[in-house]
BAFI-3210 file (N, C-alpha, C; in Angstrom, 3 decimals, decimal comma, padded with zeros to 6 digits):
// residues 87
n [1|2|3|4|5|6|7|8|9|10|11|12|13|14|15|16|17|18|19|20|21|22|23|24|25|26|27|28|29|30|31|32|33|34|35|36|37|38|39|40|41|42|43|44|45|46|47|48|49|50|51|52|53|54|55|56|57|58|59|60|61|62|63|64|65|66|67|68|69|70|71|72|73|74|75|76|77|78|79|80|81|82|83|84|85|86|87]
n.u [000,846|000,251|001,008|000,566|002,078|002,201|004,406|003,920|005,784|009,011|011,048|010,162|012,208|013,841|012,271|011,949|012,823|011,368|008,814|008,852|009,171|006,793|004,821|005,417|004,730|001,967|001,050|001,821|001,248|-000,049|001,273|004,332|006,766|008,186|009,471|010,489|010,216|011,023|009,115|009,045|007,184|006,006|005,778|006,292|005,202|005,654|004,277|003,995|001,273|000,648|000,714|-000,105|-002,072|-005,263|-007,544|-009,584|-008,000|-009,243|-010,728|-008,665|-007,401|-009,485|-009,895|-007,358|-007,338|-009,124|-008,100|-005,399|-005,404|-006,783|-005,126|-002,534|-000,171|-000,474|001,668|001,997|000,179|-002,193|-002,469|-003,247|-004,300|-003,660|-004,261|-001,775|-001,828|-004,179|-004,101]
n.v [-001,166|002,364|005,608|009,024|011,852|015,229|017,476|019,835|021,839|022,781|020,858|018,100|016,246|016,686|015,679|012,947|010,858|011,428|011,033|008,298|007,265|008,194|006,871|004,176|004,240|004,748|002,549|000,336|-002,910|-003,531|-003,301|-002,674|-000,242|-000,080|001,541|004,960|007,964|011,105|013,160|015,822|018,099|016,235|013,320|010,011|007,093|003,737|000,646|-002,629|-004,709|-006,437|-009,879|-011,605|-010,380|-010,764|-010,575|-010,443|-009,531|-007,404|-006,126|-005,290|-003,363|-001,490|-000,725|000,414|002,581|004,302|004,483|005,477|008,314|009,372|008,942|009,948|012,296|015,886|017,165|016,227|016,073|013,972|013,100|011,120|007,726|004,592|001,414|000,037|-002,101|-001,896|000,460]
n.w [000,000|-000,268|000,987|000,631|001,748|003,038|004,515|007,070|007,474|006,255|003,928|001,804|001,415|003,654|005,652|005,527|007,282|009,639|008,657|008,127|010,727|011,882|010,332|010,924|013,612|013,466|011,970|013,552|014,636|012,319|009,913|008,012|007,143|003,943|002,098|001,773|000,138|-001,396|-003,502|-005,248|-003,454|-001,929|000,200|-000,251|001,064|001,211|002,170|003,635|004,348|007,318|007,072|009,038|010,401|011,472|009,463|006,500|003,381|001,913|003,905|005,587|003,969|003,623|006,303|006,920|005,150|006,346|008,957|008,880|007,961|010,159|012,353|011,917|013,022|013,420|012,188|009,702|006,649|005,368|002,108|000,376|000,496|-000,695|-002,231|-003,740|-005,501|-006,796|-008,131]
ca.u [000,000|001,011|000,460|001,232|002,023|002,861|004,823|003,432|006,903|010,232|010,969|009,878|013,478|014,329|011,339|011,770|012,987|010,241|007,648|008,993|008,898|005,364|004,025|005,616|003,937|000,545|000,763|002,034|001,272|-000,831|002,136|005,670|007,218|009,192|010,260|010,062|010,950|010,490|008,806|008,629|006,822|005,289|006,515|005,591|005,548|005,106|004,339|003,358|000,307|001,037|-000,088|-000,607|-003,212|-006,366|-008,685|-009,439|-007,215|-010,096|-011,065|-007,444|-007,221|-010,542|-009,591|-006,188|-007,689|-009,776|-007,262|-004,181|-005,642|-007,268|-004,101|-001,275|-000,061|-000,746|002,844|001,833|-001,157|-002,362|-003,072|-003,846|-003,980|-004,122|-003,784|-001,061|-002,173|-005,389|-003,935]
ca.v [000,000|003,602|006,812|010,237|012,841|016,526|017,958|021,209|022,780|022,175|020,176|016,658|015,527|016,816|015,054|011,524|010,014|011,624|010,397|006,852|007,011|008,433|005,797|002,968|004,416|004,622|001,181|-000,579|-004,320|-003,682|-003,319|-002,105|000,619|-000,696|002,604|006,346|008,786|012,432|013,459|017,222|018,494|015,104|012,187|008,773|006,020|002,449|-000,292|-003,934|-005,039|-007,639|-011,027|-012,309|-009,625|-011,701|-010,026|-010,597|-008,448|-006,264|-005,432|-004,624|-002,180|-000,542|-000,243|001,289|003,812|005,170|004,591|006,276|009,763|009,734|008,767|010,644|013,547|017,088|017,675|015,736|016,055|012,792|013,490|009,950|006,368|003,729|000,047|000,187|-003,194|-001,527|001,764]
ca.w [000,000|-000,372|001,595|000,180|002,818|002,916|005,829|007,192|007,407|005,749|002,637|001,854|001,543|005,029|006,588|005,204|008,471|010,555|008,031|008,350|012,149|012,110|009,725|011,725|014,833|013,118|011,530|014,673|014,216|011,090|008,741|008,182|006,058|003,077|001,477|001,939|-000,815|-001,675|-004,905|-005,177|-002,087|-001,347|000,745|-000,614|001,991|000,810|003,274|003,488|005,386|008,054|006,656|010,222|010,908|011,266|008,730|005,053|002,788|001,568|005,150|006,044|003,124|003,985|007,646|006,871|004,433|007,325|010,159|008,694|008,051|011,489|013,386|011,630|013,773|012,635|011,466|008,343|006,074|004,510|000,846|-000,286|000,934|-001,780|-002,362|-005,010|-006,395|-007,529|-008,780]
c.u [000,894|000,246|001,254|000,978|002,618|003,213|004,419|004,549|008,149|010,007|010,672|011,155|014,003|013,447|011,101|011,845|011,821|008,955|007,684|008,650|007,399|004,513|004,217|004,809|002,451|000,196|000,844|002,082|000,619|000,028|003,494|006,072|008,310|010,034|009,628|010,886|010,244|010,246|008,216|008,375|006,118|006,252|005,688|006,116|004,876|005,281|003,626|002,417|000,727|000,151|-000,665|-001,769|-004,470|-007,629|-008,500|-008,742|-008,067|-010,481|-009,858|-007,260|-008,244|-010,276|-008,439|-006,485|-008,417|-008,846|-006,116|-004,461|-006,091|-006,160|-002,772|-001,287|-000,158|000,477|002,846|000,375|-001,229|-003,108|-003,787|-003,387|-004,509|-003,527|-003,102|-001,315|-003,377|-005,259|-003,023]
c.v [001,233|004,730|007,988|011,305|014,167|016,947|019,419|022,246|022,051|021,480|018,696|015,873|015,561|016,099|013,570|010,642|010,190|011,030|008,888|006,494|007,160|007,310|004,477|003,044|004,175|003,180|000,178|-002,016|-004,539|-003,766|-002,729|-001,340|-000,095|000,342|003,959|007,169|010,123|012,553|014,861|017,610|017,377|014,054|010,945|007,665|004,752|001,483|-001,581|-004,141|-006,367|-008,820|-011,797|-011,571|-010,379|-011,033|-010,356|-009,361|-007,222|-005,458|-004,695|-003,306|-001,106|000,091|000,757|002,602|004,791|005,475|005,584|007,781|010,218|009,737|009,476|011,983|014,758|017,694|017,198|015,861|014,849|013,235|012,334|008,676|005,462|002,343|000,003|-000,966|-002,851|-000,206|001,640]
c.w [000,000|000,311|001,050|001,235|002,360|004,331|005,921|007,203|006,919|004,417|002,831|002,108|002,978|006,048|006,319|006,449|009,431|009,980|008,254|009,792|012,430|011,539|010,465|013,021|014,541|012,746|012,669|014,150|012,853|009,833|009,043|006,924|005,263|002,354|001,745|000,967|-001,013|-003,170|-004,920|-003,730|-001,334|-000,798|000,435|000,281|001,480|001,965|002,921|004,651|006,012|007,645|007,846|010,886|010,509|010,715|007,252|004,458|002,473|002,802|005,710|005,291|003,492|005,341|007,618|006,154|005,347|008,504|009,980|008,747|009,446|012,535|013,137|012,355|012,842|011,945|010,015|007,923|005,145|003,260|000,170|000,408|-000,160|-001,686|-003,728|-005,981|-007,267|-008,257|-009,982]
res [m|r|v|i|l|a|h|v|s|g|t|a|k|n|n|l|q|s|a|k|v|e|m|n|r|v|l|d|f|r|g|s|v|t|s|v|k|a|k|g|t|r|i|i|v|e|f|e|v|n|p|k|w|d|l|p|q|a|e|k|v|s|y|l|m|e|w|i|p|a|k|v|k|t|v|f|k|v|l|e|v|s|d|r|d|k|t]
***
């Protein structure tokens, strides 16, 4: 899956590590970050959903699409959450 973030201050490149830490905090047992990269003013975070999480894949994706924007701290703005297999 993929999350596109914008940091409220500073450049995307300078905030890659804090974006990774924040997404790992939000995901907790639900998944793990596989890559973080800057693209212009955006931060693209890709992550894998934990296969041991006891829900069907479609429910995991739906849950994360609601959970992530609600739980990310205000230093980041969530622009998009997507299941990259479907995009």
